[in-house]
C-alpha positions, 0 to 999 in steps of 0.5 A: 547519488551520495546526496540521495543516499545521505538524505534517505540514510542509505548505508548499503547499495542493496537498500537502493532497491526500495526507492527503485521499487517505490518509483517503479510502483508510482510510475505503474500506478500513474500509467494505470490511472491515466490509461483507465481515464484517458485511454480514448484520447490516444497513446500520446495523451496517456503518456503525457498525463502519466508523466504529469500524474507521476510527478504529482503522486511523487510530490504527494508521497514525499509530503506524506513521508515528511508528515509520517516521519514524525509519527512512525518509529523507524530506524532509517528514512529509507524504511518508510519506502519499504513500509509504503510498499508493504501497504500497497502489496497488502491492499491489493493482495487482500482484495485478490484473496477475498474474491476467491473466498467469496466464490468458495462460500457461494456469495455472489452479487446475484444471490445477495444483491450488489450492496450486501455483496460489497459490504461482505467483500469489504469485511472479508477483505479487511480480515485478510488485510490484517493477516497479510499486513503482518505477513508481508511486514515480516517478509519485508523485514518490518515485522515489529513495525507492523505488529505494533501497527496491527495492535493499534488497529485492533485496539481501535476496533476494541478487539484487544484491551488497551495497555492502561 
């Protein structure tokens, strides 16, 4: 455990919550993917594939951490897990927020057609994604990181001027 704490620069035991949440989320994602694709093959196959997919996703995630560690400015390595959790929650939440907004406005697949419906759904989802990203970043104690990230995105969309 001390090696794990040292590798992830964890100073306090409460910070272990983020690796635990990350592993639980990874396990849940592996299960949902395995169950969605291989449900017809039965529970034992789904369990085996969940375990295999969990370790594959873990390997990919750890490689992403190494690559992003050079690009993201964070104080401690464990904060990368917190940032990944914020991205995951924000992505899911923006889609959950978009659906009721679309229904409230009266936009359905029937009155617009599937293609235009999904284009609008994605646009509305992206708008709420930007708002939720900073909000969840603030809730998880990473406001500065996500505000800088948000400004970078807005610059790329040419919605705000570059500093230069």
